[in-house]
Structure formats: C-alpha cells, structure tokens
C-alpha positions as CSV (number, residue, x, y, z in Angstrom):
1,M,13.0,-18.2,-7.0
2,T,15.1,-15.8,-8.7
3,K,12.9,-12.5,-7.9
4,T,14.8,-10.6,-5.1
5,I,11.9,-9.1,-3.4
6,L,10.0,-13.0,-3.2
7,R,13.6,-14.2,-1.5
8,A,13.3,-11.5,0.8
9,L,9.5,-12.2,1.5
10,A,10.3,-15.8,2.1
11,G,12.9,-15.1,5.0
12,E,16.0,-14.8,2.8
13,T,18.7,-11.9,3.9
14,Q,20.8,-10.5,1.1
15,S,23.9,-8.5,0.6
16,V,21.7,-5.8,-1.2
17,P,18.2,-5.3,-0.7
18,P,15.4,-5.1,-3.4
19,I,14.3,-1.9,-3.7
20,W,10.6,-0.1,-4.3
21,M,8.7,3.0,-3.9
22,M,5.3,3.9,-2.4
23,R,3.6,5.6,-5.4
24,Q,6.8,5.3,-7.5
25,A,3.9,5.9,-10.6
26,G,3.2,9.6,-9.8
27,R,3.3,12.8,-10.5
28,Y,6.8,13.8,-9.6
29,L,7.3,12.1,-13.0
30,P,6.8,14.2,-16.1
31,E,5.9,10.8,-18.1
32,Y,3.1,10.2,-15.9
33,R,1.8,14.0,-16.0
34,A,1.6,13.3,-19.7
35,T,-0.2,9.9,-19.4
36,R,-2.6,11.3,-17.0
37,E,-3.3,14.0,-19.0
38,K,-4.0,11.8,-21.9
39,A,-6.4,10.2,-19.6
40,G,-8.2,13.2,-18.8
41,D,-8.4,12.9,-14.9
42,F,-7.2,10.6,-12.1
43,L,-10.0,8.3,-12.0
44,S,-10.3,8.1,-15.7
45,L,-6.7,6.8,-15.6
46,C,-7.4,4.3,-12.9
47,Y,-9.9,2.8,-14.7
48,N,-8.5,2.6,-18.5
49,P,-6.2,-0.8,-18.5
50,E,-3.8,0.6,-21.0
51,L,-2.9,3.7,-19.5
52,A,-3.2,2.6,-15.7
53,A,0.1,-0.5,-17.0
54,E,1.8,2.4,-19.0
55,V,2.1,4.6,-15.8
56,T,3.0,1.5,-13.7
57,L,5.9,0.5,-16.2
58,Q,7.2,4.0,-16.3
59,P,9.5,4.1,-13.3
60,I,10.6,0.5,-14.1
61,R,11.8,1.5,-16.9
62,R,13.2,4.7,-16.1
63,Y,14.7,3.3,-12.8
64,G,14.6,-0.6,-12.8
65,F,13.3,-0.8,-9.6
66,D,12.6,-4.8,-8.3
67,A,9.0,-4.2,-8.0
68,A,6.0,-2.7,-9.7
69,I,3.2,-1.8,-7.8
70,L,-0.3,-1.5,-9.4
71,F,-1.7,1.6,-10.8
72,A,-5.0,2.1,-8.6
73,D,-6.2,3.8,-5.6
74,I,-7.8,2.8,-2.2
75,L,-10.8,4.4,-2.8
76,L,-11.9,2.0,-6.0
77,L,-13.1,-0.7,-3.1
78,P,-15.8,2.5,-1.8
79,Q,-16.7,2.9,-5.5
80,A,-17.3,-0.5,-5.9
81,L,-19.4,-1.2,-3.2
82,G,-21.7,1.9,-4.3
83,A,-20.1,5.0,-2.8
84,D,-19.9,8.3,-5.0
85,L,-16.2,9.1,-5.4
86,W,-15.1,12.6,-7.2
87,F,-11.8,14.2,-6.6
88,V,-11.6,18.2,-6.3
89,K,-8.9,19.6,-7.9
90,G,-6.1,20.5,-5.0
91,E,-8.5,19.3,-2.2
92,G,-8.4,15.1,-2.9
93,P,-10.8,13.0,-2.8
94,R,-14.6,13.2,-2.0
95,L,-17.2,10.3,-0.9
96,S,-20.8,9.9,-0.2
97,T,-20.6,9.3,3.3
98,V,-22.0,6.2,5.4
99,T,-23.0,7.2,8.8
100,S,-26.5,5.9,9.7
101,E,-28.2,2.5,9.0
102,Q,-29.8,3.4,5.4
103,D,-26.3,4.4,4.3
104,F,-25.1,0.8,5.5
105,I,-28.3,-0.5,3.7
106,D,-27.8,1.1,0.3
107,L,-24.5,-0.1,-0.4
108,K,-24.1,-2.5,-3.1
109,P,-23.3,-6.3,-2.4
110,V,-19.8,-7.5,-2.4
111,R,-20.7,-9.9,-5.0
112,S,-21.1,-6.9,-7.3
113,I,-17.6,-5.2,-7.2
114,D,-16.4,-7.0,-10.2
115,D,-18.5,-4.7,-12.2
116,T,-16.9,-1.7,-11.2
117,L,-12.9,-3.5,-10.8
118,S,-12.7,-5.5,-13.5
119,P,-10.6,-3.0,-15.7
120,V,-7.9,-3.1,-12.4
121,Y,-7.7,-6.6,-12.9
122,E,-7.3,-6.3,-16.7
123,T,-4.3,-4.0,-15.6
124,V,-2.8,-6.4,-14.0
125,K,-3.1,-8.9,-16.7
126,I,-1.5,-6.5,-19.0
127,L,1.2,-5.8,-16.5
128,S,2.1,-9.5,-15.8
129,R,2.4,-10.0,-19.5
130,E,4.5,-7.1,-20.1
131,L,6.9,-6.5,-16.8
132,P,10.5,-7.7,-17.2
133,D,11.0,-11.1,-16.0
134,D,13.3,-10.2,-13.1
135,V,10.5,-7.5,-11.9
136,T,7.7,-8.6,-9.0
137,L,4.1,-7.4,-9.4
138,I,2.3,-6.0,-6.5
139,G,-0.9,-5.6,-6.1
140,F,-2.8,-3.6,-3.1
141,A,-5.9,-2.3,-1.2
142,G,-6.6,-0.3,1.6
143,A,-7.1,-1.7,5.2
144,P,-10.7,-1.7,6.3
145,W,-10.0,0.8,9.2
146,T,-8.6,3.1,6.6
147,V,-11.1,2.7,4.1
148,A,-13.7,3.2,6.5
149,T,-12.3,6.8,7.7
150,Y,-12.9,7.9,4.1
151,M,-16.6,6.2,4.0
152,I,-17.2,8.2,7.1
153,A,-16.3,11.3,7.1
154,G,-16.3,11.6,3.2
155,K,-13.0,12.4,2.6
156,G,-9.6,12.6,4.3
157,T,-9.3,13.7,7.9
158,P,-6.2,15.0,10.4
159,D,-7.5,13.1,13.3
160,Q,-9.7,10.5,11.2
161,G,-12.3,12.1,14.1
162,P,-15.7,11.4,12.1
163,A,-15.2,7.3,12.1
164,H,-14.1,7.6,15.8
165,A,-17.0,9.0,16.6
166,L,-18.8,6.3,14.6
167,K,-17.1,3.8,16.4
168,D,-17.8,4.7,19.9
169,G,-21.4,6.2,19.2
170,N,-22.7,3.3,17.2
171,R,-20.1,0.6,17.4
172,A,-22.8,-2.1,15.8
173,L,-22.9,-0.2,12.5
174,F,-19.1,0.8,12.7
175,E,-18.2,-2.8,12.8
176,Q,-20.8,-3.8,9.9
177,L,-19.2,-1.4,7.8
178,L,-15.5,-2.7,8.7
179,G,-17.1,-6.3,8.2
180,K,-18.0,-5.1,4.4
181,I,-14.8,-3.7,3.9
182,T,-12.9,-6.7,5.0
183,E,-15.4,-9.2,2.6
184,G,-14.7,-6.7,-0.1
185,T,-10.8,-6.2,0.3
186,I,-10.7,-10.5,0.5
187,E,-12.5,-10.5,-3.1
188,Y,-10.9,-7.5,-4.5
189,L,-6.9,-9.0,-3.7
190,S,-8.1,-12.4,-4.7
191,R,-9.2,-11.2,-8.0
192,Q,-5.8,-9.5,-8.4
193,I,-3.9,-12.3,-7.2
194,E,-5.9,-14.6,-10.0
195,A,-5.2,-11.6,-12.5
196,G,-1.3,-12.2,-12.0
197,A,-0.6,-10.0,-8.6
198,E,2.2,-12.0,-7.0
199,V,2.4,-10.2,-3.7
200,V,-0.2,-8.1,-2.1
201,K,0.0,-5.1,0.5
202,I,-2.5,-3.9,2.5
203,F,-2.1,-0.1,3.4
204,D,-3.5,1.0,6.7
205,S,-2.5,4.8,6.6
206,W,-4.2,5.5,9.5
207,A,-3.1,2.8,11.8
208,G,-1.5,5.2,14.3
209,S,-4.7,6.9,15.2
210,L,-6.0,3.6,16.5
211,K,-5.2,3.0,20.5
212,G,-5.0,0.0,22.5
213,A,-7.7,-2.7,22.2
214,D,-8.8,-0.3,19.0
215,F,-5.7,-1.4,17.1
216,D,-5.8,-4.5,18.2
217,R,-9.6,-4.9,17.3
218,Y,-9.5,-2.4,13.9
219,A,-6.2,-2.7,12.3
220,I,-4.8,-6.4,13.5
221,E,-8.0,-8.5,13.3
222,P,-8.8,-7.2,9.6
223,A,-5.4,-7.7,8.9
224,R,-5.3,-11.2,10.0
225,I,-8.9,-12.1,8.5
226,I,-7.6,-10.9,5.1
227,T,-4.4,-12.5,5.2
228,E,-5.5,-15.8,6.7
229,T,-8.4,-16.1,3.8
230,L,-6.0,-15.1,1.0
231,K,-3.6,-17.6,2.1
232,R,-5.9,-20.7,2.4
233,R,-7.1,-19.5,-1.2
234,H,-3.9,-18.6,-2.9
235,P,-0.9,-20.3,-0.7
236,G,2.6,-19.2,-1.4
237,V,1.5,-15.9,-2.3
238,P,3.1,-13.2,0.2
239,V,0.8,-10.4,2.1
240,I,3.3,-6.8,3.2
241,A,1.2,-5.1,6.0
242,F,1.8,-1.4,6.5
243,P,0.4,-0.5,9.6
244,R,1.8,3.4,9.3
245,Q,2.5,4.8,12.7
246,A,1.6,2.2,14.7
247,G,4.8,2.6,16.8
248,E,5.6,0.1,19.7
249,K,3.0,-1.8,17.8
250,Y,4.8,-3.1,15.0
251,V,6.4,-5.3,17.4
252,G,4.6,-8.7,17.0
253,F,2.3,-7.2,13.8
254,H,4.3,-10.5,11.9
255,A,2.9,-12.8,14.2
256,A,-0.4,-11.4,14.9
257,T,-1.6,-11.0,11.2
258,G,0.5,-13.6,9.3
259,A,1.9,-10.9,7.1
260,D,5.3,-12.0,5.6
261,C,6.6,-8.6,5.7
262,V,5.9,-5.2,7.9
263,A,6.3,-2.0,6.3
264,V,7.4,0.6,8.7
265,D,7.2,4.3,8.2
266,D,10.1,7.1,9.4
267,S,8.8,7.7,12.9
268,V,11.0,4.7,14.1
269,S,14.5,4.4,13.6
270,P,16.1,1.6,11.6
271,E,18.1,0.3,14.4
272,W,15.0,0.1,16.6
273,V,13.0,-1.9,13.7
274,A,16.5,-4.2,13.3
275,S,16.1,-5.0,17.3
276,N,12.1,-4.9,18.0
277,V,10.3,-6.1,13.8
278,Q,13.1,-7.8,12.1
279,P,13.6,-10.6,14.0
280,S,10.1,-11.6,13.4
281,G,10.3,-11.7,9.6
282,C,10.9,-9.3,6.6
283,V,10.6,-5.8,7.2
284,Q,10.2,-2.8,4.7
285,G,11.4,0.6,4.6
286,N,11.7,3.4,5.6
287,L,13.4,6.7,4.3
288,A,11.6,9.8,4.9
289,S,9.8,10.9,1.8
290,S,11.5,14.3,2.6
291,H,14.9,13.1,1.3
292,M,13.2,12.8,-2.1
293,V,12.9,16.4,-2.3
294,T,16.3,17.6,-0.9
295,G,18.6,14.9,-1.8
296,G,22.5,15.7,-1.6
297,Q,24.5,14.4,1.0
298,T,21.8,13.8,3.5
299,L,19.9,11.6,1.4
300,V,23.0,9.3,1.1
301,D,23.8,9.1,4.4
302,E,20.0,8.3,5.4
303,T,20.1,5.9,2.9
304,R,23.3,3.9,4.2
305,K,22.2,4.4,7.7
306,I,18.9,2.3,6.9
307,V,20.9,-0.4,4.6
308,E,23.4,-1.1,7.5
309,A,20.9,-0.9,10.3
310,L,18.8,-3.6,8.4
311,R,21.3,-5.7,6.6
312,G,21.1,-8.7,9.2
313,G,18.1,-9.7,8.4
314,P,15.6,-9.5,5.3
315,H,14.7,-6.2,4.3
316,I,13.1,-4.3,1.3
317,F,14.4,-0.7,0.8
318,N,11.4,2.0,0.5
319,L,10.1,4.8,1.8
320,G,8.5,5.7,5.3
321,H,5.2,6.5,3.2
322,G,4.6,7.3,-0.8
323,I,6.9,9.9,-2.8
324,T,5.7,13.4,-2.8
325,P,4.4,15.4,-6.2
326,N,7.2,17.8,-5.3
327,A,10.4,15.2,-5.4
328,D,12.9,15.4,-7.9
329,P,13.3,12.5,-10.2
330,E,16.9,12.6,-10.0
331,N,16.9,12.3,-6.0
332,V,15.0,8.8,-6.9
333,K,18.3,8.0,-9.1
334,L,20.6,8.7,-6.1
335,M,18.8,6.5,-3.4
336,I,18.4,3.4,-5.9
337,D,22.5,4.0,-6.9
338,T,23.6,4.5,-2.8
339,V,21.3,1.2,-2.0
340,R,23.1,-0.8,-4.9
341,S,26.5,0.6,-4.6
342,M,26.6,-1.1,-1.1
343,G,26.2,-4.9,-1.8
C-alpha cells in the first residue's frame, strides 16, 4: 500500500501526515469560478461529469494534495429521492419539504436514485482514470440526520429546529424518513465505490445539535448501519466519519460505528484529540478554516501545533470544517508547505 491516505486509514503512523482539505474544489480558486461559470450554475456543474471531474482535479494540479474528494453535494441524494432542489443566489439551497406522511409517501423508491445520480458515478469513473497514481479518491455523502434536517426544513437552519420539532412531535415519521435516507446513502456510496472511490466519507455537519440518547440513535446508529453494510459489500474500503461538533461524543465514535477514521472539528484541541480519540484509530483534522483567510505566522504556528500533537498516531491533516470562499489560495500553499516541512 503506497498511498499515504490509505496507510493512515489502515492505522499507520507516518512522519508527515497526508493532507487534503474539505471543499478543496471551491469558490476560493479562480479556476473553479471559471469552470462553474462555464457550467451555468452549481447543480449543472454537479451533474456534468467532465466539468465536475475538472474542478475535482484543479486543487490536485495546483497543490498536490494526497487525496481528491469527488465534487458533488450532499443534497443530490434528496433530489434523487424526489425532493425539488434549487439554489438561491447568496442564500444557499432550497428544497421541497417532508413534514407529513403524504410527503413521505410521495418520495421515490431508493431503487430509482441512479436515474438521477448516474452522472455522479460517471464523474468518479473519470477521476479514477485521471488522478495521479499516488492520489486517493474519496467519495462522500451526507449523514442521514444532516440530510434529514434539510429535507424537513427545506433549507439550512441555525439550530435544525424544524427537524427537532418533527423528531419530537412525530417520531414514527421522522424515523421512517431517516431510515429511507440511510438506505439511499448505502446505495449511493456503494455505487461510488463500484465506480472507483477508494475511501468514502460521511458528513454529519449538524451532529452537534443532537444530544444524549438522540445522538446515539440518530448520529451513531445510522453511521454504524452504513459503515457495516458498506464493509460487508466492499471489504477493505475505509470509511471516514465526521460528526461535527460532537464534543465528548467523539470519544468512542470509532468503536461505536466501525469507522476507520473520525474527523474532528476545531472546537476541540488537538491535544485533547490525541488523548481521547486517536488511541481508537486514525483521526482527521483540525485546523480552523479561518486561518485560510488570515494566514501569516499564526497559520504556521497552529498548523505545526496540530501536527506535533497528533504525530504519535495515525493522522490525516485537514481543516476542522470546509474552506470558505474568501480564503486566500496562497495560505493553502503555506499550510501544505508547513505540514510537509515537519517530517
């Protein structure tokens, strides 16, 4: 096994951690903006295999990251399940909502998702041919709870209030929806693996708003089911789980879900992660994405601090959240150079 990301995911401690970045193909790059303009709009870019592959490859050409992550969006699955999806300029995604039994009945069966998502699998196939031999290809999906929050509210919300209200007011319907998303996610990730993804990542961006038993039931349990099923179907394909803002619940997440790697956000210190999470397996993270905007010596110092804290075990260097559109591309280069100078 020569790919550094796969070695880290297999539990190997390396002198220099492999590095990639959430949302590394994105609006902070001028070449991405040019390609998106060519596509017409965001969704057209997601569903155009040649252009989606092109924007996935751009940060690899520019920076030489150790992994490429498929360019897509977590809301393509709800669209494939029959939700209307559109993007409002400056405001983000909008979806038709699922808040009643009839809304749920009106969704499409999981077996039909490939009708919508086949261009995404084509993007994966192109990438598996075109990526450099030493670069790992990561596929991904949103975690069921996070996807459900958008399907119930019809948009992103600061507190995921509508999803919590449905969960507390009509738990049977909420769990039916979560079950369907879980089943769809398994099929979606499975097809990505069949098309050439070497690793898959489950993004639970809103996991932190689940508390106590709800976290166990709606963040841990779906991740466990997805991971277990994928590993049965595709032995040897590693899974990265990212239950953002999980706090103390990061502890034990590897064992509870079967994930090969737990990605951590920047609300926890790397020293805490080294003591409490890394002993269970590979960890990924966790530089604050704000440093990609501000740069300077603070970026260098924080990057070095994370590498030092986590060098005693398997570690993939990454941000604690996605890079933002106002980031400076030069700061990304500074971060990578800093990590790679520490071997």
